[in-house]
matplotlib code that plots the C-alpha trace (Angstrom):
import matplotlib.pyplot as plt

x = [5.2, 6.1, 3.7, 3.0, 1.8, 0.3, -0.4, 0.0, -1.4, -0.7, -3.9, -3.7, -3.4, -3.9, -7.2, -8.5, -7.8, -5.0, -5.7, -5.7, -2.6, -4.6, -6.6, -3.3, -1.9, -5.1, -5.1, -1.5, -2.1, -5.0, -2.6, -0.2, -3.0, -4.1, -0.8, -0.5, 1.1, -1.3, 1.3, 3.7, 6.3, 5.0, 8.0, 7.3, 3.6, 4.7, 7.3, 4.9, 2.2, 4.5, 6.2, 9.3, 11.5, 11.3, 14.4, 13.1, 9.8, 11.7, 13.8, 10.6, 9.1, 12.3, 11.9, 8.5, 9.4, 6.7, 6.5, 6.9, 4.5, 1.8, 2.2, 2.3, -0.8, -2.6, -1.4, -2.4, -5.9, -6.6, -5.1, -7.1, -10.4, -9.9, -9.5, -12.6, -14.5, -13.4, -14.3, -17.7, -18.6, -17.4, -14.5, -12.2, -13.4, -12.6, -11.1, -13.6, -11.0, -10.7, -13.5, -10.9, -9.0, -11.8, -11.9, -8.3, -7.6, -4.3, -3.9, -4.0, -3.0, -2.7, 0.4, 0.3, 2.2, -1.2, -2.5, -3.5, -6.8, -7.4, -6.7, -9.2, -11.7, -11.2, -11.7, -14.8, -16.3, -15.9, -16.8, -13.3, -12.5, -13.4, -11.0, -7.9, -6.4, -4.2, -3.5, -1.0, -0.8, 1.6, 0.9, 0.1, 3.6, 6.7, 8.6, 6.5, 7.8, 11.1, 9.3, 7.4, 8.1, 10.7, 11.5, 10.2, 9.0, 5.3, 5.6, 7.6, 4.9, 2.2, 4.3, 4.7, 0.9, 0.3, 3.2, 4.1, 7.5, 6.7, 4.6, 3.9, 3.6, 1.4, 2.1, 2.1, 5.3, 9.1, 9.0, 6.7, 9.1, 12.1, 10.3, 9.4, 13.0, 14.2, 11.7, 12.8, 9.5, 8.5, 6.7, 4.0, 3.9, 0.4, 0.5, -2.6, -3.3, -1.6, 1.7, 1.5, 4.6, 6.7, 10.2, 11.4, 15.1, 14.6, 12.7, 9.7, 9.3, 6.1, 4.4, 0.6, -2.2, -4.7, -5.7, -7.3, -3.8, -2.6, -5.4, -4.4, -0.8, -1.1, -3.8, -1.5]
y = [-14.4, -10.7, -8.2, -5.3, -1.8, -1.5, -3.4, -1.8, -3.2, -2.7, -2.1, -3.6, -7.3, -7.4, -5.6, -5.3, -7.2, -5.8, -3.8, -5.8, -5.1, -4.3, -1.7, 0.0, -0.2, 1.3, 4.2, 4.9, 4.8, 7.3, 9.6, 9.5, 10.4, 13.2, 15.0, 14.4, 11.0, 8.5, 5.8, 5.5, 2.7, -0.4, -0.5, 3.1, 2.3, -0.7, 1.1, 3.9, 1.3, -1.0, 1.7, 3.8, 6.4, 10.1, 10.0, 7.2, 9.1, 12.2, 10.2, 8.9, 12.4, 13.6, 11.0, 12.6, 16.2, 16.1, 18.4, 15.8, 17.5, 17.7, 14.1, 12.8, 14.8, 13.1, 9.7, 10.1, 11.4, 8.6, 5.9, 7.1, 7.2, 3.7, 2.4, 4.1, 2.7, -0.8, -0.6, 0.9, -1.8, -4.6, -5.7, -5.0, -6.1, -6.3, -9.6, -11.6, -12.2, -8.5, -9.3, -10.9, -7.7, -5.2, -5.2, -5.8, -4.3, -2.9, 0.5, -0.1, 1.7, 1.4, 2.2, 1.8, 2.8, 3.7, 7.3, 8.7, 9.7, 6.1, 4.7, 7.2, 6.1, 2.4, 2.9, 4.9, 2.7, -0.4, 1.0, 0.6, 4.0, 3.1, 0.1, 2.2, 5.0, 6.4, 5.7, 6.8, 6.5, 8.6, 12.1, 12.6, 14.0, 13.0, 13.4, 10.7, 8.1, 8.0, 7.7, 4.6, 1.3, -0.2, 3.3, 3.3, 7.0, 6.4, 3.6, 5.9, 8.6, 6.0, 4.8, 8.4, 9.0, 5.9, 6.6, 2.9, 1.5, -2.0, -2.9, -5.6, -4.7, -7.0, -7.0, -9.1, -8.1, -8.1, -4.3, -4.5, -6.9, -4.7, -1.5, -3.2, -4.2, -0.6, 0.8, -1.7, -3.6, -7.3, -8.3, -10.8, -11.8, -12.9, -15.5, -14.6, -16.3, -13.5, -13.9, -17.6, -18.5, -15.4, -16.2, -13.6, -12.7, -11.5, -13.4, -12.0, -12.5, -14.5, -16.0, -16.4, -17.7, -15.0, -12.2, -14.6, -15.9, -12.3, -11.8, -15.0, -14.1, -10.6, -11.7, -14.5]
z = [22.2, 22.1, 23.6, 21.2, 21.9, 18.4, 15.2, 11.8, 8.6, 4.9, 2.9, -0.6, -0.4, 3.3, 4.1, 0.6, -2.6, -4.7, -7.9, -11.1, -13.2, -16.3, -14.4, -13.4, -16.9, -18.3, -15.9, -16.8, -20.5, -19.9, -18.0, -21.0, -23.3, -21.0, -21.5, -25.2, -25.8, -27.4, -28.0, -25.1, -25.0, -23.2, -20.9, -19.8, -19.1, -17.1, -15.1, -14.1, -13.2, -11.2, -9.1, -9.7, -8.1, -8.6, -10.7, -12.9, -13.4, -14.5, -17.0, -18.6, -18.7, -20.4, -23.1, -24.0, -23.2, -20.5, -17.5, -14.7, -12.3, -15.0, -16.0, -12.4, -11.5, -14.4, -13.4, -9.8, -10.8, -13.2, -11.0, -8.0, -10.0, -11.3, -7.8, -6.5, -9.4, -8.8, -5.1, -5.9, -8.4, -6.2, -8.4, -5.4, -2.0, 1.6, 2.7, 4.9, 7.6, 8.4, 10.8, 13.0, 13.6, 13.7, 17.5, 18.6, 22.0, 20.6, 19.0, 15.2, 12.1, 8.4, 6.4, 2.6, -0.5, -2.0, -2.0, 1.4, -0.1, -1.4, 2.1, 3.5, 0.9, 1.7, 5.4, 4.9, 2.1, 4.2, 7.5, 9.0, 10.4, 14.0, 13.8, 13.2, 15.3, 12.5, 8.8, 6.2, 2.5, 0.4, -0.8, -4.5, -5.2, -7.0, -3.7, -2.1, -4.5, -2.6, 0.8, 0.0, 1.7, 2.0, 3.3, 6.9, 6.7, 6.9, 9.4, 11.7, 11.4, 12.4, 15.4, 16.5, 16.3, 18.4, 20.8, 20.4, 21.5, 20.1, 17.1, 14.6, 10.9, 8.8, 5.1, 1.9, 0.2, 0.7, 0.9, 3.9, 5.6, 4.9, 6.0, 9.3, 9.8, 9.1, 11.5, 14.2, 14.1, 13.9, 10.8, 9.8, 6.2, 5.1, 2.3, 0.4, -3.0, -4.9, -3.0, -2.2, -4.3, -3.5, -2.4, 0.2, 0.4, 4.0, 6.6, 8.4, 12.1, 11.4, 8.4, 8.6, 6.4, 7.2, 9.6, 12.0, 12.6, 13.2, 15.8, 17.6, 17.5, 19.1, 21.5, 22.8]

ax = plt.figure().add_subplot(projection="3d")
ax.plot(x, y, z, "-o")
ax.set_aspect("equal")
plt.show()
């Protein structure tokens, strides 16, 4: 079994339950309304909610004659607020098996495609700050859309913080596996209920059922 200097974790779907799709769609529709469009096309709402590139965002904004920065500011604000609300009311929760990785002897970090401020909220809200030595989400900017996983940008920043030569990245999506490969890391794919039937086109280093398996793996 490889020895790792550090272990990095995705957040949504790994540490905490993922956001409900309808919550994401509702926040996106509210953002459209905030900048003057009360009846956006369903495919545009879905594209913004599901994740898109900076170029795709600008194309959608052109269709409505929106200022891209103004629209994206609205979207990020409403999306972030909807997430905070769902954590506070208990709709979204911490996975029970996070207890297994709270006290790993390895340096640990979080790397997510979610907002950096949302990751900060999650770690504070669930009392996890002491368990992680660094954490990265993306900035609330259009430019950050092209730095999300599978781009390894934020993984590489976390590795630099931890001064780690070897690390395992734990995720729940194909983009997590690809980002790990691009960063030269091993990957562990957690088959949670929301991704139990996902067919990956690239193979992770490990497949695990839960974070208890991750703890056993890295502790040997």
